[in-house]
C-alpha positions in Angstrom: 0.0 0.1 0.0 3.0 2.3 0.8 3.6 2.4 -3.2 0.2 4.5 -3.4 -0.4 5.6 -0.2 -2.1 9.0 -1.5 -4.4 8.0 -3.6 -8.0 5.8 -2.7 -8.2 2.6 -2.8 -10.9 0.8 -5.2 -11.5 -2.5 -4.6 -11.5 -4.5 -1.0 -11.9 -8.0 -1.5 -13.3 -10.7 1.6 -13.3 -14.4 0.8 -13.4 -17.0 3.5 -10.6 -17.9 5.7 -9.6 -21.8 5.0 -10.7 -24.1 7.4 -13.2 -20.5 9.5 -15.9 -19.6 7.9 -16.7 -16.6 10.6 -12.8 -15.2 9.5 -12.4 -13.8 6.3 -8.9 -12.6 4.6 -9.7 -8.9 3.5 -6.9 -7.8 0.6 -6.6 -3.6 0.0 -3.8 -2.7 -2.8 -2.8 -6.3 -2.6 -2.2 -6.4 1.1 -3.8 -8.5 3.2 -5.1 -8.4 6.7 -7.9 -10.3 8.8 -11.2 -10.0 9.0 -13.7 -10.8 11.3 -17.1 -12.0 9.6 -20.7 -13.0 10.3 -21.6 -15.5 12.5 -23.3 -17.2 9.9 -20.5 -17.4 7.1 -20.7 -16.1 4.2 -24.5 -16.1 2.8 -26.1 -15.1 -1.0 -29.4 -15.3 0.5 -28.7 -12.4 3.5 -32.3 -12.6 5.7 -32.7 -10.3 9.2 -31.4 -11.5 12.0 -28.9 -14.7 10.3 -25.8 -13.6 10.6 -24.7 -13.6 7.5 -22.1 -11.5 5.4 -23.8 -10.6 2.4 -22.0 -11.9 -1.2 -21.0 -9.8 -3.7 -20.5 -6.1 -4.1 -21.2 -3.6 -1.5 -20.4 0.4 -2.4 -19.2 2.5 1.2 -21.4 5.3 1.8 -20.9 7.1 4.9 -18.8 6.5 8.2 -19.6 7.4 11.5 -16.8 7.4 14.3 -16.2 8.0 17.9 -15.0 11.1 19.9 -11.2 11.6 19.1 -10.3 7.4 18.2 -9.4 7.5 14.5 -8.3 11.0 12.5 -11.3 12.5 11.2 -8.9 12.1 7.5 -11.0 10.3 5.2 -12.9 10.9 1.6 -15.6 8.8 2.8 -18.3 11.8 4.3 -17.7 11.4 8.4 -20.5 12.0 11.7 -19.7 11.9 15.2 -21.0 8.9 17.1 -23.4 11.0 19.5 -25.6 9.0 22.3 -28.4 8.8 20.6 -27.0 7.4 17.3 -29.0 4.7 16.7 -29.8 2.4 13.3 -33.6 0.4 13.3 -33.5 -3.4 12.4 -37.2 -3.7 12.0 -38.1 -5.0 8.4 -41.8 -3.7 9.0 -40.7 -0.3 11.1 -40.8 2.2 7.7 -36.8 3.7 9.0 -35.9 -0.1 9.1 -31.5 0.2 7.7 -31.7 3.5 8.3 -29.9 5.8 11.2 -33.1 7.3 13.9 -32.6 8.7 17.1 -33.1 7.4 20.2 -34.5 6.4 22.7 -36.9 4.5 19.6 -40.2 3.1 19.8 -39.3 0.4 17.6 -36.0 -2.2 18.3 -33.1 -1.1 17.2 -28.7 -0.8 17.6 -27.3 1.5 19.3 -24.4 3.1 17.5 -22.5 4.2 21.2 -21.0 1.4 22.1 -20.0 0.5 24.8 -17.0 -2.1 23.7 -15.2 -0.4 21.1 -16.7 -1.8 17.9 -18.0 0.7 16.2 -15.5 3.3 17.5 -14.9 2.6 13.4 -18.3 2.8 11.6 -18.3 2.3 8.0 -21.8 1.8 6.3 -22.2 -0.1 3.5 -24.9 0.0 0.7 -26.3 -3.6 1.5 -29.9 -2.9 1.4 -29.9 1.0 1.2 -31.3 1.6 -2.2 -34.4 -0.3 -2.9 -34.9 -1.3 0.6 -36.5 -5.0 1.1 -38.3 -6.1 4.3 -36.2 -8.4 5.7 -33.2 -8.7 3.3 -30.8 -7.5 5.9 -30.0 -4.5 8.2 -27.1 -2.6 9.7 -24.2 -4.2 7.2 -21.0 -2.4 8.5 -17.6 -2.2 8.4 -16.3 -2.1 11.6 -13.1 -2.8 14.8 -13.0 -6.5 15.3 -13.2 -8.1 18.5 -10.2 -9.3 20.1 -9.4 -13.1 17.9 -11.8 -12.2 15.3 -15.0 -14.0 17.0 -18.0 -13.6 14.5 -19.9 -10.2 13.9 -23.7 -10.6 13.1 -23.0 -10.1 9.4 -20.8 -6.7 9.1 -16.9 -7.5 8.0 -14.5 -6.2 11.0 -10.6 -5.5 10.8 -8.2 -4.4 14.0 -8.0 -1.2 14.7 -5.1 -0.6 13.3 -6.3 -1.9 9.4 -8.9 0.8 9.7 -6.5 3.1 11.1 -4.6 2.2 8.0 -8.0 2.3 5.5 -9.5 5.4 6.6 -7.6 7.8 5.1 -7.8 6.2 1.5 -11.6 4.8 1.8 -14.0 7.1 -0.6 -17.0 6.7 -1.9 -15.7 4.9 -4.9 -14.9 2.4 -3.0 -16.1 -0.7 -3.5 -16.0 -4.2 -0.7 -16.7 -7.2 -2.8 -17.6 -10.8 -0.4 -16.4 -13.6 -2.5 -16.5 -17.0 -1.5 -13.5 -18.2 -3.0 
């Protein structure tokens, strides 16, 4: 990545780690990084609550950062994670798979988590436009737990990897999840 350190990354590919379907190998500009995948592995038929990471290409749309835990240098639009930021995950709700202000009446994910997983959280364009009920919500590119334990369907990397990639990400970056 050093040869193009000032250019943005056009494509990130993610493949399952051999023998570990809930872990993956993320490739950005020819450099390979470990990552966590959903507890359901990679799926071509994503459904709400299945824990699967969706197969296919997803554009990076925007992101959220918590406090001063990351430099705000990026070509992606970035907003602060506030205490009232949530993400709706109820398929029948009008705000399904959208950010909401909490408290919110329907089930939602709190974006300002007690752990560090969303200290940097990039929104992927999975099921955004058009939104289809039950096809999955809150599919993000975020920080991994120690040991790369499974996500709920997202792709997750270490703090160091996110810090390295974030300045080179843009709305033109595509994260593509592949099976092999």
